N, C-alpha and C positions, 0 to 999 in steps of 0.2 A: 149026454146031456147038452142041450143048447142053451146059450144065453146071449143077450144082446149088449153091445158096447156102443157108446156114443162119446163124442168129444165136442165141446162148444167153447168158443171164445165169447165171453159174456160182455165184451165191449164196455169196459170201465164200470163194473158193478162196485160202486163205492157206497159206504155207509153215510148217513147224514151227520155223524159226529165229525166235527172239524179236526183236521190233521194238517200238518205242514204240507204234505203232498197234495191232499184234496184241495186245500186252499189255493195252491199254485195252479191246479187244474180247474178251479171254479166249481168243484163239487161240494158246495156248502149251501146251507139254507138261504143265506143272504143273496146268493146268485141263482136261486130257484130250485136247488137240489134239496127238496123237502122230504119228510117221511111219506107224504102222499105220493110224490113222484117216484120215490124208491119202491114203495109197495106196488105201484102200478107196473114198474119195470119188472119186479119179481113175479108178479102175476102174469105178465106178458111172456116172460122167459119160461115159466113153468107149464104153460099151456101146451107148447109143442112137445115137451118132455112127457107129458101125460098121454099124448095121443100118437106119437110118432111110430110106435111099435104095435099097431093094431089095438090101441087103447091100453097098452101095458108099458109102463115106464121102462127105459133101458135098465139093465141089471147092473151095469158098470158105466160110470160117466166121469170123464176128465173135464175139468173146467180150467180156463185161464182168464186173465184180466178180472180177477175178483180180489177185493181188498181184505177180506177177513174170513176166518172160519165161521164166525157168527152168521155172516151173509150166506155161506154155503149151507149151513144148517137151516136158515130161514127158507132158502130156496127149496131144499129137500122136503121140508115140512109142507110147503105149498104144493109140491108135486104129488106126494102121497105120504101122509103122516105115518111115521114109524117104519117105512120101507127101507130107507137109506141110512147108512152110517158113513161118516167122513173118515176115510182111511188115513188121509194125511192132508193137512193144509201146510203149505210151505211158505213161510214168511221170507221171501227171497230178497235179493239185493237190487231189484229193479227200481230205478230212481223214481218211477211214477207211483210206486206203492201197490202195484197190481201183481198178483201172484197166481199160483196154480194150486189145484187140489184134485183129489180123486174121491169119489163117493161110490159106494157099492151097496147092493142088496144084502142086508144082513140075514135074509131068509136063505140065500144061496151060497154066500161066501163067508169065510172067516179070514180076517187079515192076519197074516203071520208076521210080516216084517215090512217096514218102510225105510227107505234111505233117500236122502237128497244129495244131489251132486251140483256143486257150485261151478258155474262156467266162467272162466277167466278170459273174457274178451276185453277190448279196450274200454268198454263201457259196462256198467252193471246191467244185468238182465235177469230174467226169471230163471230159477233153478230147474233142473230136470230131476224127476224123482222116479224111483223104482218101488213097486209094491209087489209083494208075494202074497197071493191069495190062495186059499184052499177051498175047493168046492165041498160044501157040506154033503154028507151022505144021508 
């Protein structure tokens, strides 16, 4: 069986809800980060995912620089409704509030286990995670 895998740094995909981190980085409605701008960014991000694999979304995708599981779900819905499941969204210790997550095709995989690993550098950073997936028969 073949399946496709992709990874993408989403470049500061923040929600429009104000948070301490987002305020510091100017990702707030008062600074132009509105629902309309966010929806346009999600639409722009979803287009390549829909078309990159001969018109079939990748079966497994890792994302980084994303603020919330809600945003991961919104992006997945925009790519192809009901195709993806979020295996793990890791709310890590990165001071910018941007994290990592893994999404997978629920038609192809079952998620067996997920683990996150906190990295102890001199500064907080995103966690690493491990996912065990089983290919459905």
